[in-house]
N, C-alpha and C positions, 0 to 999 in steps of 0.2 A: 081533482082530489077533494074527499069530502072534508068538509072544516073539521070534523072529530079527528080527522086522520093526520092533521097539521098541527094539532094543539101539543103532543108531546115533543114534536120538533122545535116548536117555538120556545116551552119551557126550557128545554135542553141549551138551546142559544141563548136564553137570557141568564142562565146560571153561569154560561160560559163568559159572557159579557161581564157579569159582575167580577168573577173570579180575577179575570184580567186587569181590571182596575184597581185591584188591592196591591200595594207596595210588597217586593221581595223582602223577607226577615234579613236585618243586617248580620253580616258574617261574624263569627266568634273570634275575637281577638285574644291571642296567647300573652299571659301577663310573665315578664321575665325580669330578674334583679341585674342590675349593669353597676360597674363601678369604672372610675377612670384609671387610668394607670398613674403610678406614684412615683415621685422623684426621691429615693431614699438614700441618706449618706452610707457607703459600702465601700469595703475594701475588696476591689475585685481582684481575681484571681485567674491563673491560666496554668495549664500542665503541659509538659513537654517530656519527651522520651530523653533521658540522660545516662550518663554513663560514668560510674565512680572511677576515680584514678586518685593515686598516692600523690601528697604534694612532694614528697621526696621518694625517688627511685634509684636506688644506688646499686652499683655493680660491684660485688666484692672481688679484688683481684689480688694476685701476690706481686710485689714489688722487688722481691729477691727470688733467686732459683735455688731451689732446694728439695730434698724429699719432704714430702708431708708425714709429719709424726701422729698428728691428732687433730680432730675437730671436736668441738667442745660445745655444742647446741643440739637441741631436737629439732627436726626439721618443722617449720609451721608454727614454732613457738614465737613469743614475744620475747625481745632481747631489749637491754639497756645500752645505751650509749657507753662505749669502755668496756663492754663485756669482750671476752676473749673468743674469737670464733675459730681461728685455726692455729696450729703451731707447726712452724716448719722445724725441721731438725736443726737446731743451733750449732752443733759441733764444730761445723766448718767455720761458722762466723764467730765464735768465741774463739778460735786459735787465731783468726786474722786479728782480733781485738788484741790478744795477747802480743801478738808479732808488732803491731802497731804501737803499742804501749812501751815495747822494748826499744823500736827504731825512735822513738820519742826521746827516752832516756839517753841513748847515744847521742841523739842530735843536741840535747842540753849538754852533754858533757863537751861535745866537740865546740859549743858556743863558748863554754867556759874557758878551755884551752885557749881559742882563737883570741877571745877577750884579753886573755892575761899577755898573749904574745903581742898584741897590738899595742896594750900599755907599754909594755917594756920597749917596744919599737920606738916610741913616741919620746922614750927618754933618750935612747942611745942615738937617735938621727941628729940631734943637734950637736952631739959630743965628737960625731964622726965615726962611730963605732961601726955603724952598718950604713950601706949605701941607700941611695934614694930608690933605686930599684928593688932592694930588698925589702924596703918599708912597703913599697907598693905591693908586692907579693903578700906580705903579711897581711895588709888590709883587705887584700882579695881574698885572703882564707876567711877572715873575719867575715866579710860580706856573705861568702859561699855557706858558713855554716848557720849565720842568722837565716838565710833562707832555706837552708835544709829544716831547720827548726820549724819554721811556719809549714812547710810540707809534711814535716811529721806529724805537727798537732792536726792539720787537715785529712791526713790519713787516718788519724785516731778517731777523728769526729765522724768521717766516713764508715769507719768500722763500727763504732757503737750505735750509729743509724740503722746501718745494716743488720745488726744484730736485733735491735728493735723492730725492725720488719719482720724477722721470724715469728713473732706474735701479732696475727692479724686481727684487729678489734673492731668491733661494732662502730661506726661512724656516727650513727644518730638512733635514736629510739625507734623500733619497727617491729614488724613481723618478718621472720628470715624465712627464705625459700629453701628448696632441696640441694645439697650438696650434689657438685658435678664430679667430684674427686674423692678419693678414699686415701686412709693412710698407706704409705708406701709409694704414691705415685708421685712421679717427678713435677714439679710445678715451678712456675716462674711468669714474669710479665708477659710471655707470648702465650700463655695457657689458655688467657679470655677470662671469663668470670667463673669464679670459683662456686659463687650463690649469687642472689640478690636480696635486698633488704628494703623493705617498703615502709614508708612513715604511716602509722595508722590514726593518731589524733592529734590535730584534726586531719579530716580527709576532704577531697574535694569532689564535686560533682560537675561534669561538663555537659553543657546542652546548648540547643539553638533556639533562640526567642523570635518571634516575628518583628518585623520592623516597626509594626504600628505599637507593639508594646515597648519597643525601644524608644521610639520618638515621644510617646507618651510619659516616659518615666524623665526623659531628658527634657521635656518642657517643664514638667512638674520641678525638676531640680534647678532649672534656671530660674524659675520662680522664687525659690529658696535663695539663690545666690544673689537675686535683685533686693533681697530683705536683708542681706548679709547673714544668712543662716546657714548652717550645713544641711544638706539634702539627707533625709534618713535613707537608710540602706533597704534594697528591697528584701522581704524575708523569703525563706525558701522551705518548704516541708517537703519530705519525701514519701512517696506510696511504693510499699514493696511488693515484690513479687505474688504475694499471697493476699492483696489489696490491704494490708494493715499499714496503719501510719507509723513511720519512724518516730521514735518520741522528742527527738532534740529538733532544734530549730537554727538553721544556718541563714547566711546572707550573702548577697552577690557580692563578690570582692574584685571582679573583672569582666569587663564587656570590651570585645575586640574593637580595633579602630576601622574595621571595614565591614560591609554588609555583602553578603554573597549574592551575586547578581542572578544566578542560577535559581536560588530558592528564597531570595527575598529576605533571609533571616541572617542572624547575627550571632555569634559565638558568646556565649556567658559561661562564667565559672562561678560556682558558690563554694564557700569553706562551711563545712559541716562538723560540730563537734561529734567525736567518735569514741568515747572513753572505754566503751566495752569491747571495742573491735568487732562490731557486728557487721559494719559494712567493709566489703574487700574490694580492692582495685578490679577493675574489669567488669565488676556488676553493672547490670541495668536496673535502673530505677524509672519511676514516674516523678518528675521533678514539680510540685506545685509552687508557682510564684506568686507570693502574696503581696501587695502593696502596703507600705505602713502608713499611708494616707487615704484619707475617705474620699470618694468621688461620688457626686449625685447621680445615681444610677436609677434606670426607668425599671419600675418592678410592678407585676401583677399578680393577683391570686391564681395559684397552681389551679383552684377548681375551673379557670378560664380555659386552661389548656386541653387542647385535643390533638389527636395524632392520626395520621391515615397513611396512604402510601406515598402521596405527594409531601409529606413531612407534618411538621407541628403548625397549627392553625387555632384561631380564637374566632368567635362571632363578635361583630360590633353592630351596633344599632345606629343607622345614620339619621339625617337630620329628617328624612320623611318616613321614621318610625319602621324602616323595613331591614331585615336581618341581612348582612353582607359577611362573607368568608374573608378573613386577612392571614395570609400565611406569615408566620413569625420566625424569627430565630432566636432560640433561647439559651441563656447560659446557666450559671449556678442556681441550685433551690437554695433559699434563704428563709427558714421557717416555713409558713405557709404561702410565701411568695416565690415568685420564679424571676430572675432577671432576663430583659427582652432586649436584645442587642439590636435587633430592627424588627421592621414590620408595623409596629404601632407609635403612636405619638401621644403626649400629654393632652387630656381633652377628648380622647376617644372614648365612647362610651362601650365598654365590653361586657358581654354577658357573663356572668357568674354564677347564676342560678336559671334553670329552666333550660338549661342546653338542650336537654334530650327531647324537648318538644317542640324545636324549632327547626328550621331549614333556611337557607339562602334564599332569599326574595320575600320571606313571609312577612307580614304586617303583625306588629307586637305592641304592646303597652309596658312601659318601662317603669321601675320603681328603683330606688337607690338605697344603700345603707349607710348608717353614719359612723361616726368614728369608733363607736362600741361594736361595731358588725351588727346591729339591729336596723330591720328594714323599715325606712321611714314610710 
């Protein structure tokens, strides 16, 4: 091949050798802002499905048999202790009371006569005017008269009580239910409940708490006892069906003595002020349990949190400056932070800015923020 023909090939080969000897340009490293999770004093809370129940639920029943004369309440109204609810026709019981009073008067007269005879007998017996057997009869009459007087007094008291039972009164303050009977009905102890009366203020919320919450509260209570102090009560707030928060705050006043083996939960009860009667027995609410003491809780900025079909996660930067995905379990939002229940540790470098520019395995350059939130 002629030399002139080889020259272009030699030039191309030389250019190729020169190009291969040059180093490849360094890759572009993305810059992200990171922060470490913080331990923040926080009153943790948890929510549970609860049911409202009355502290007192009274079945109103008749204690004597008679015809119902009237009832004196509006169904569903609030009533006060001592208010008259029903009136049983008292005519029969007034007659029995009058009879008992008459029998008492008769018995008192008999006691007077028997007493006088006994006194005379005691005077005549030593003189031989009466026999010993006659004196025994006189004494027996006196004892019989005394016993009949006591019986008459008891009958009078029973008649007065039965007459009082014709007025059926409210035993507690509360909200009255519907009446099961109407005027003219024959009612008595065998008739069952005439109506029901439930206490309204305070009222109770019954719910199930997890074993972990119970054990945590018990542990903190033991710490207070060791110092000779009284452990603060657990506070309770209620979330209504429309997502509004009930304005009054209650306290847990009872925790069961056993844990349900099937669910791992324990029954708890809270007492809630209910001055306006807004809460009704049987109503379902969400019970928000708030501890009254602060616990150091791990938190991270909400800006770090992402979600997909696998759940919540954050990006962390490892010692090799590479991005890694970290699945997390989060709790309450507190200002601009979120509680992290699991998945992170204090000291992790969590990406809070530049998240959209990175992916797992990517090499990054990190910068941090100071306490004022400014980038260092």
